[in-house]
C-alpha positions in Angstrom: 27.4 -25.7 -10.6 30.7 -24.3 -11.4 31.3 -20.7 -12.1 34.1 -19.4 -15.2 36.9 -17.3 -14.4 35.3 -15.1 -16.6 32.7 -14.4 -14.2 35.2 -13.4 -11.5 37.5 -11.7 -13.6 34.6 -9.8 -15.1 33.2 -8.7 -11.8 37.0 -8.1 -10.3 36.6 -5.5 -13.4 33.3 -4.0 -11.5 35.5 -3.6 -8.0 37.8 -1.8 -9.3 35.7 0.4 -11.1 34.0 0.4 -7.8 36.9 2.2 -6.1 37.0 4.7 -9.1 33.0 5.5 -8.8 33.6 5.8 -4.5 36.4 8.4 -5.2 33.9 10.4 -7.3 31.6 10.2 -4.6 33.5 11.4 -1.8 35.4 13.9 -3.9 32.9 15.6 -6.6 31.6 17.6 -3.7 34.7 19.7 -3.6 33.7 21.2 -7.0 30.0 22.1 -6.6 29.6 25.6 -7.0 28.7 27.2 -3.2 24.9 27.5 -2.3 22.8 29.2 0.3 19.4 28.3 1.7 16.7 26.6 0.1 16.6 28.4 -3.4 20.6 27.8 -3.3 19.5 23.9 -3.2 16.9 23.6 -6.2 19.7 26.1 -8.7 22.1 23.0 -7.5 20.5 21.0 -10.2 22.2 22.6 -12.7 25.7 22.5 -10.7 28.0 20.1 -13.5 29.4 18.4 -10.7 26.3 17.6 -8.9 25.0 16.1 -12.3 27.9 13.8 -12.6 28.2 12.9 -8.9 24.2 11.5 -9.7 24.3 9.6 -12.0 28.3 7.6 -10.7 25.8 7.8 -7.0 23.0 5.4 -9.8 25.7 3.1 -11.3 27.7 2.8 -7.8 25.8 0.8 -5.8 25.1 -2.2 -9.4 29.1 -2.5 -9.7 29.7 -2.5 -5.9 26.8 -5.3 -5.3 28.5 -7.3 -8.7 31.8 -7.1 -7.0 29.8 -8.3 -3.2 28.1 -11.3 -5.5 31.6 -12.3 -6.3 32.9 -12.7 -3.6 29.7 -14.4 -1.7 29.8 -16.9 -4.9 34.1 -17.8 -4.4 33.2 -18.5 -0.6 29.9 -20.3 -1.1 31.2 -24.0 -0.4 33.5 -22.9 2.0 30.8 -20.8 4.1 27.6 -21.3 2.7 25.6 -19.3 5.5 28.4 -16.4 5.3 27.7 -16.1 2.0 23.7 -16.0 1.7 23.6 -13.8 4.9 26.5 -11.4 3.5 24.7 -11.3 -0.3 21.4 -10.9 1.1 23.0 -7.5 3.2 24.6 -6.3 0.5 21.0 -6.5 -1.5 19.4 -4.7 1.2 22.4 -2.1 0.8 22.4 -1.7 -2.9 18.4 -1.5 -3.1 17.7 1.0 -0.6 21.0 2.8 -2.0 19.5 3.2 -5.9 16.0 3.5 -4.9 17.4 6.6 -3.0 18.9 8.0 -6.2 16.5 6.9 -8.8 14.0 9.1 -6.1 16.4 12.3 -6.3 17.1 11.9 -10.0 13.6 10.9 -11.3 11.8 12.3 -8.8 13.6 15.6 -6.5 15.9 16.1 -9.1 12.9 17.5 -11.4 11.2 19.2 -8.8 14.2 21.7 -8.7 14.1 22.1 -11.9 10.3 23.5 -12.5 10.5 25.4 -8.8 11.5 28.8 -10.4 9.7 29.2 -13.5 6.9 27.9 -11.0 4.2 29.9 -9.4 4.0 30.8 -5.8 1.3 27.8 -5.2 3.2 25.4 -6.8 6.8 26.6 -5.1 4.9 25.8 -1.8 4.2 22.4 -3.0 7.8 21.3 -3.7 8.5 22.7 -0.1 6.7 20.6 1.2 7.9 17.4 -1.2 11.3 18.1 -0.9 10.7 18.1 2.9 9.3 14.9 2.4 12.3 13.9 0.1 14.3 14.7 2.8 12.8 12.3 5.5 12.1 9.3 2.7 16.1 9.9 2.2 17.2 9.8 5.8 15.0 6.8 6.1 16.6 4.7 3.2 20.1 5.9 4.3 19.9 4.4 7.7 18.5 1.2 5.8 20.7 0.9 3.3 24.2 1.5 5.8 22.4 -1.4 8.4 22.5 -3.7 5.5 26.0 -2.3 4.3 27.0 -3.7 7.6 25.6 -6.9 7.7 27.0 -7.8 4.3 30.8 -6.8 5.1 30.5 -8.2 8.6 29.5 -12.0 7.2 31.5 -11.5 3.9 35.1 -10.1 5.8 34.6 -12.7 8.7 34.4 -15.6 6.4 37.3 -14.6 4.7 39.1 -13.7 7.7 38.3 -17.7 9.3 38.5 -19.4 5.8 41.7 -17.9 4.3 45.2 -16.8 5.0 47.9 -14.3 3.6 45.9 -11.5 1.1 42.1 -13.5 1.3 42.1 -12.4 4.9 43.9 -8.9 4.3 40.7 -9.0 1.9 38.6 -9.6 5.0 40.4 -7.3 7.0 39.6 -4.4 5.0 36.1 -5.6 4.6 35.7 -5.5 8.6 37.4 -2.1 8.4 34.4 -0.8 6.2 32.0 -2.4 9.2 34.2 -0.3 12.0 33.5 3.2 9.9 29.7 2.3 9.4 28.8 1.6 12.5 29.7 5.0 13.7 27.7 6.3 11.1 24.8 4.3 11.8 25.2 5.3 15.8 25.4 9.0 14.2 22.2 9.1 12.6 20.6 7.7 15.8 22.4 10.5 17.5 24.1 8.4 19.9 27.7 9.6 18.8 29.9 9.1 16.1 34.1 9.5 15.5 35.9 12.6 16.7 37.5 14.3 13.6 39.3 14.3 12.0 39.4 10.3 11.9 35.2 10.7 10.7 36.9 13.0 7.9 39.9 10.7 6.8 38.3 6.9 8.0 36.3 6.4 5.0 38.7 7.8 1.7 41.5 6.2 3.1 40.0 2.6 3.8 37.2 2.2 1.0 39.0 2.8 -2.4 42.0 0.8 -1.4 39.9 -2.3 -0.2 37.7 -2.2 -3.4 40.7 -2.3 -5.4 41.9 -5.0 -3.6 39.1 -6.8 -3.5 38.6 -6.8 -7.3 42.4 -7.6 -7.6 41.8 -10.9 -4.9 38.6 -12.6 -7.8 40.8 -12.0 -10.3 43.5 -14.0 -8.5 40.6 -16.1 -7.2 38.8 -16.7 -10.5 39.3 -20.7 -10.9 36.9 -22.2 -8.4 38.9 -25.7 -8.4 42.0 -24.2 -6.7 41.9 -23.6 -3.0 41.3 -19.4 -1.9 44.9 -17.5 -2.7 47.4 -16.1 -0.5 48.8 -13.4 -2.7 48.2 -12.2 -5.4 48.9 -13.8 -9.2 47.3 -12.3 -12.1 48.8 -15.4 -14.8 
């Protein structure tokens, strides 16, 4: 089955949009109103910057997965095993991140909105629910990090081995995403993480640029009858 260039160009746009949503996820918290304690956390649901980031967070895994699907399908005839493993990893990541955020918006945020109008017995229930939410969120987070690492590693290694020039550079960015994700996993397992300021700057330095480059690569590689590109072109 041959896919049309229009498909690859559509997912290329998704990849560039995912770079924008990544920047939103990174920098919108800087506009949050300061809060303290549990009640402050409950009030945050009314913060406009928080509300915007919540919806950006929900959209983000869908458009990022679309871009990863484009990469996997583009290399499916050259590296079929890597394409299958890669898209399975990204699927695990996207499903868990979307589930994590739907749980936040449609359950946890509703509890927060109801908290201050509730009686003390209901508030106690909301506190218990919040503790349960935190545990589930952490569990989903670890699982999505594992899926993200698998997906990036498989597709990145395939591009590095199968291509030259810009194709290999795209593969290196995918592998760099693994390099900054694995220390997050070890941090979740209390096994150590990247030292500061490297931990704070590595993600915003690598991910938005990498996703933009993936989008440009997908646009350039839109014709399946041609070999993987060695340079970017837009004619």
